[in-house]
N, C-alpha and C positions, 0 to 999 in steps of 0.2 A: 016445699017439693021434693019428692022424690026425683033423684036422674040432676036434679039441677048444681050441680055444685056452683062455690058462693070465692072467689076469687083473693077476695079481701078478709076474709079468716084470718089469716094469719096476721094482719093489721087489726083484725079487732079487741089480741088479747089485752090485757088489762095489763097496762104496764103502771107497776110501784116504786114508789117514792115521789122525789120531784123531778120532774121533768125536766126544768133548768138545769139541773146538776148535770144529765147525760148529757146536755145541749153542746157543755164546756168540754175543749178535751184533755185529759189528764195531761198534764206537766211532766216530763220523760226529767232526767238529769245525767247529759251529756255528758261522760269524762273522755275528753282529748287523747290519744296515747303518746301527744306531743306530753301530757302533763308527766308522762317517767323519765320523762328527758330533762326537765325542766334541773336548773346550777341546781346546791343546797339552797341558799337563801328564797329563789321564788318557792321552794315544795313546804319549805315554814310557812313560810305565807299564805300559801292552799291553804297548807294544813290546821292552820289557826283561825282562817275564815269557815271554813267542813265544819270547826269544833261549835266554834259560834252559833251554824243555824242547825246543827242537832242537835246543840241547846236549846235555841227555841224552839224546834220541834219538840221534844221530849217535854218542855216545863209548862206549854200551850196545852187547851183544854181541846178533846179529841171532837170535840162542835165548831172547832177555827180551823180545824185540817185542814180540811179544802181552801178557803182561803188563803195560809200560808204557803200551798204547795203555786198556788193561782201567782201571788208575788213573789215566788222565789227563784221565779226565772230570768228577775233583776238584778237579782244578789248572783247570780249563777253568772249572770252573762257578763257582769261586773271583774267577776273570779275569771273568766275564761280572755276577756280580751287583756286583760293582766300579763294573764298565759302567755295568750295566742305575740303578745306584743315582746318579752323577754325571748321566746324562741325565735320570733323575726329575728330580734336582734344579734341570737347569736346565725342559725341560718346567716346572714349576711353577713358575715364574718368567713361562714367559711364557704360563700358562693366563688370567691378571689381566691384563690390561693395561691401561694406564695413563688413567685416563677423564677426558679436560680437561673436558668438559663437566659433571663433579661437583665437580672442585677448580678451577673458571676462580678463586674468589679469590686463590688460590695461585699463579695463574700469570698475574693480568690485570699486566701491564707498563705503566706510563703514557709514553704518548711525549710527546716534547719539541719543540717548535721548537728546529732548530741554523741555525747560519748558512748550508745546503745549500737549505733551504727555502724557499719563495717562498707566499707570501698572494698573490690574486687584486689586491690593492694593488700591489704593491712588483711581480707578474706586468707589470702593464699600464703603470710605470713602468719597469722595465727594456728593457720594447721600444721607449720611446718614446725614451731615451736612445740607442736603437743606431741608430733611426731615419734614415733617409738624407736629409739634409738638401738640398735644392734639384732640383725636376726641371725638366726640359726645358724652356727657354720662364717661367721660373717666373723674377718680378725680386725680390731680396733684397739686406740693406744690409750692407757690410763693411768690415774697416780694415785695411789692407796693414801686414803683420808682418815681409815681407822684400824685398829687391830682389835679383833676377836678370840676367843679361845677356837673358835669354832670356825676363824675363818679372816676374809680381810674385806671391808669397803672400798670399792675403788669409784674415781670419780669418771665415768665417761663422757660426759658428758648432753647428758640425757636429765630428765624433771626429779628424776633419784637415781643414787648409786647406784655399781652394780656388786653385786656379791661371792666371791670368789669361795665355797670352801676349802678348809686346811689340804684334804686327801687330796684334791685338785691344784696346789699350789704348786707343785713339784714333781719329778718321777723320785721315788726313792722314799726313804725314812725322811725327815725335817728336825734335827735334834735342837737349833734354836730359832723359835719361830721369828718371832720378834726383831731376834739381832739381824735376821738373813730378809727381812721385809720391814724397813723402818718405814716410816711416816713420810708423805713423798716422794719416794720412789715411782720411780713412773718404768713403766713395764709395757710389754704387749702380749697382747689377751685373745680367748678365742671364747664365740656367746654358745652359749653348747645346753639353754633354755630358755627361751625368750619370757616379755615380762610378764608378769603377775600382775592381779591387782592392783596392787600398790605401786607397779611400771617401775618393777624391779626386776633386772635379767640378772640369771645364773654363770658367771665367766669359769675360765678355767687357760690355765699356763699349762699345765700337764701335756692336756690337748693338741695344742698348739706345740709344743714341742714336740712329741708322734708324728702330728701334719708333715710337720716340715721334717722329720726322719723318713719318713717317705717317701715324700717327692726327692730326695737326696738319693734314697737308694736302688728308685726308681730307675733317677739319672746313671745310675753308676751301673744297671744291671742292663741297660739300654747301650752305654757306651763299650762293655764289655769286662771293665776295672773289674781288681782283685784285691781283696781285702785282707785283711787280718786277724782274728780273730781273735779269743781266748773262753776257752772250755768250761763253760762253771755249769754242767752235770751232764747227766744223763738217762734213759730210760729206754724201754726192751728194742726201740728204733732205732736208735741212734742218738747224737751227740746234741747238746743245748751249749749256749750260747748268747748272749746281748751285741748287739748294733746299732750302737748311738740310739739307746734305749726301746731298742723293739727285739722280742724275743724271735734269732734266729732257730733254724734247728737245721742239723747234717745227718739225714740217716744212711747207715749201714754200707748197702750200697753205692754211697757215695766218696767211703774211704777209701786212701790207697792201701792201707790196711785194714781191714772191718775183724779181724779175728777179736782183737788184745784190744777193743777200743776205750772199754773205761779206764784206762789207763793214760787217754788221752787230756784227762780233764786238770785243769789247771795247767794247759798247754798249747801252746801259739798257732795259729795252724794258718794256715795259706788257702783262702777256698772265693767261687766264682758263686755270683747266684744264679739258681737254677730255677727260681720260680718265685716273682713278685706279685701279690695281690691284697693292695690297702682293704682292698671293701670286705677281703675276708678272713683279714690279717694272717696272712700265710706269707712268708716266709722261708724258703728252701736255701741251703746253701748246701756246694759241693769241692768236695778237694779234686776229683778227680777234672774238674772240667777244668781248675784252677791249673792244671797240670796242662791238661790241653789249650786253653789261651796263651798260656807260658809258651807253646811252640806256635800260637799263631803270630804271635810280637815279634817274629822274625820271617814269615811270609808278608809278603804286598804281591799287590795284582798286579800280575801282566807276565807273573816269574812261573820259568820252567821249574818242574820239579818232577822227582822218580819215584814210583810206588808201585808196592807190592797189588795185584786184582785179591781184594777179601773174598770177595761173595758178589755176587749175578742178583739183582733182583730185575723184575720184568720192568724197571721204570731204569735200568742206567746199573752200573758196576761203583761199589766200595772199594777206594784204592788207601792202603794202609800209605804214612805219610810220616811214621815212626811216631808212632806214639798218636798221636789223629788221621780224622779219617778223611776222606774226600768223597765229595758225590761227582761220578763224571753221566752228568743225565745224558737219555738217550738220543735228544733232541742238541744236545751238543758235541756227538761223537764222528761225526761226518756231514757234509750237505748232498750224500750219494742216500739213494735208496738202501733199508736193512731190513733183511726176512727175520733174520734173526741175529739178536747180541753174541751168540758165541762163533757165530762166524768172524767177529774182529777181536773180540781175548775171549782169554778161561782163567778158569783162577789160577793164582800162582803165577799169573806173567806176569813179568816187568813192565813201564810202559812206559811214555813221559808224557806230560800234560800242562798245560797252563794254567793259572790260577783265574778265576774268571771274576771271583765271589767271595768274601769274607765277615760273617756273622757272626760275630763276638757276643751274642746275645744268645743267639740257638745255637754253638759251637758249630755252626757249619759253614765245610770249605767246598765249591763250587768249582768245576774243571772242567777244558777244552781241550778236545782234540781236533775237533772240526776246522779253528781257526791252523793249525799247521798244515793245511792240505792248499796243494796247489790247482788243483780241480776239485770238483764236486765227486763223492768218490772215490776222492785216491787211496786215501785210509781202507778202502775196501781190498782194490783192484795191486795194491804196492805198497803193504802196511812196512816192509821195515825199510824203505826207501824213507817213509815220513819218519821212521822213530829214529832212523839215522843224521838225519837232516834238520832234527827238531829244533836241536842249538839255534843252526844258521835262519833259519826261518821265525824264529821266537823273537829275535831282531826286528823284523819286518815288520811284526804287528807289536812289538811296544809304542808306537806312535799311537796307536787308536787308546791304547789303556791310556797314558800321558793325555792324550783329552780327555778323557773320560773324568781325571783327577783332578782336570783344571775345569769342567762342566758341575761338579758337585763341590 
């Protein structure tokens, strides 16, 4: 009837096919994830079983497929049981990992020192053996082990011998090289270049000779020594000479007679050191200073001298001592207060003073008149008395200089 609904309309639909077939659920082949983790032997067995199953399905008639599907779970269960058994065994083996802490005694391995191991002492010894021998500027001793046309090979105690070029073997020209430097000859050399990639350093005997020469002339200049040199050349500025292998220069202004200076070549001159500078390789000599130093040799501290006032400077007086000049500094004139230096002495005046300093290196003589005073400022008040009694008063001060010599 219209307006009446049939609730069982869906159930009244005609069902095609055999109802019994739909009552049985379709068996689904379940593949466990553990199948992919099994070992190679189990995998091979599963593959063989699956191939047998597939072969049975493909060779059977289509009408019998439902029956095969219904019966196949037994075979699948069997395969899965085998597979699970093998997985469980593997899992059991992994469930209890080896505890190394509990079995330390079983895994203790005694470590033994072999030839590849170093203790601290051996390590330091190895470093010392491979330490480079010879830094630049170092003086070392060695022995000649080979002679070549371009130089010498010298054993210096390093991992490789040092090499000394022929031009560095000596000063000047070497006529018979092999005869002058035989194998086995021991010599002192200077390292002028540190080791290369082969561990070889460059040596020089010439540089060592020059270094010792500079040290020698520096000491001589400090002591105010005089030397005699042979003039071997000239130029526009003066003369040249040789001083222990060093090239010395004498300016024309430092010659006693600088007019005809070229005639002095191949002659000997007595000179003093005017400037010694090893870094700039500058060695300047003076004949005039040598004459001055010669006069200094007759002077001593505390000696009373007489001289003429040559010049008046803001800082004191220059006194002529017969070829040499001494400086009477303003601080050594008097113990009183001075308004102007000219109220004490004037140019050309003859005075007496004590020698308080002799500087041979700079060619300077220091003088003093304040020590001749009996009271501060006496030289300003009564200069004539001080000068007339200078000899007696100088004796009084002699003990001061004797004590000073003992201290030095």
